[in-house]
C-alpha angles and dihedrals in degrees: 000000000000117000130188119232106206108199107211104145099100118131095226089229095156092046093050093219136050102291099190090068094053112116124241127165092348097308137086108262093239094055098057101079089035090062089051091051093049091053093049137089090271114120092223144331129246109206111205111197138153114284091243095047111126089207090224088147095065116111109285097229134013094224088068089063119079111238089013090179087084109120123233133176133198116230113190114216112212092185097050090120089067092067145277093294090068091054090050092050091051089053092047092053090052091047093050091049086059092048095245116187092203141356133217111214113215130180118225091214093062096084098173099061105125136212088241091057093048092048091049091055093045092048091050090053093049092048101040099035093217124160092240139008119201129189112238134195122187091346096309120112114224139165137318094073127171119212128194115227090254087070096055095093090057092049091052089059093062115111136203115337091341110136131201095271093096090052092049091049096045096051121084114257093240090063093060143009142216124222117211115234117190101196102091090188089074090066098053113120124192113227106142141034089254090055090052095047090048089062091066092046091053091046091056091052097047 
């Protein structure tokens, strides 16, 4: 069983307002990569959000999502203010309670992650049997990243806003692998108002 952990508990401090609810191309920003995950080879998606999140940014109706029978659960993270690592740990606990063999960590503020990209990472893991599979663009590993269950203890040791990059760098290459992905748009994350406004500028020039 491979589950997605959809990290959506950020406080949008740099944006100055809840960014996952911001509209883009007819959808809330936070729902875009979630739709891709729900339509993918993943066996389910664990949505980690702040306990007080209204979840207004979730997809409006299941019929709009291909394979809408995909199961998802919401896991509130009471310690989200302590950093992204706490959100990840909440997702891991939920994944382990469901006996997940691996998890794919996704960021809710990366709206252009596609189902094709997720399936490529999952397929690489199933075929190569590595302990982790990271997406990579121009030689730099970035989310989404898939981790085998044997890596969970290392993920639990992360603190604060520390991400998985240190783990990926500290592990020997033969333990894991990176898959090159050419579409740089998939790696865009939205942190600031300028980032958000740039989306519309890029849309006009596509």
